[in-house]
C-alpha angles and dihedrals in degrees: 000000000000092000091057091070090068094048098060133060125194107220118192103202112216144128135220095265088063095050090116087071095056100080097051091038094056094039088061093038090054092046099047099034101031093147096049102155098199136083109267118210129189110210111209140137115251108324112102115219113210097210121148115250092005120114119213114235102193118188103172123222117039103239106155137322092261096043090051092049094047091052094045100044091046089064095059126096095204114100097213127054127205104201116210120179119225095231095052106086126195112241101174138035123289117221104224092193090058090047091050090049091055093044091049089053090049091057095045095045095040090228116185097208138008125180113210093195107064099210104149096025121233112274099219134042118248107155139321092280102048144007130213123267098209128216112268096028119130120264092006088160096048108163095209111117090334129164116208139187097240096229092052092049092050091048092052097044114094122199115250097027126125122223088261091051091050094052091050104036096025086059089061092047090049090066087085088068134068121199101071115143145161130207118246092224128058103246096172112050108202140166123214105237108175127045118185091344094309130106114254109237095225091050093052090053092048096047095047090048086060089058096255120138120224124200102230093178093077100053134014129248117243114262119240090256092051088049092053091050091049094051091046087058090050090052089056090051091051091050089052090055090060088073120080110273094245091061099045096082092052093047092050091048089051092051093047092049090050091050090049093049091048092053091046090054092051092051093056 
């Protein structure tokens, strides 16, 4: 498995306006994945982060999430990319042997995509390690803890798109590819820390309980009302997951069309 370490790059996707997250993010990353055997890159614009064992991947002007990622990933020699988002902090230990087992399988199977955080879970059995993420399923190109064949990622990225756009419209584009999977186990335990540029209240409590300081002068903490609205949205997502995977995309499209038609009626 020694050769695997040179075939994968861990890319923490960020930008300069989120530089206040870097210190707590990498403090927890270093604590919970101390023996990470891969090159770790921080994708940002122009600000250099002086973080031990982390390579700066500077891409210049902040154009869009997808433009930034295309420019950054294109610079790397590694053929497989483990995407890690800057606002998703580790809160428990990563088992490197399990990660290497999955990555070894990725190389041998020539998989195009594997999600290490099975939310939503794969919709079809493949083996004990992974399940299939079928064509037509919702959020097939979820960026959360996702491992990509670099060429496939670059082919699916479209200039001008946000991360949200990519997960929605990239999912449709991904239907031209087979080889999309998700692990059955959660191999990368993370907590979502920032919602719409604000710290999530639960995350602040969790991070500080781990002895990590957060600079709350740079960005605000969500209000109790904002927190309620956010969790209401999560409840809707969980309800959607109760439906078979093959129907979720159609249900979501139906809801979005209804919301659009309602707004159009109000504007008349």
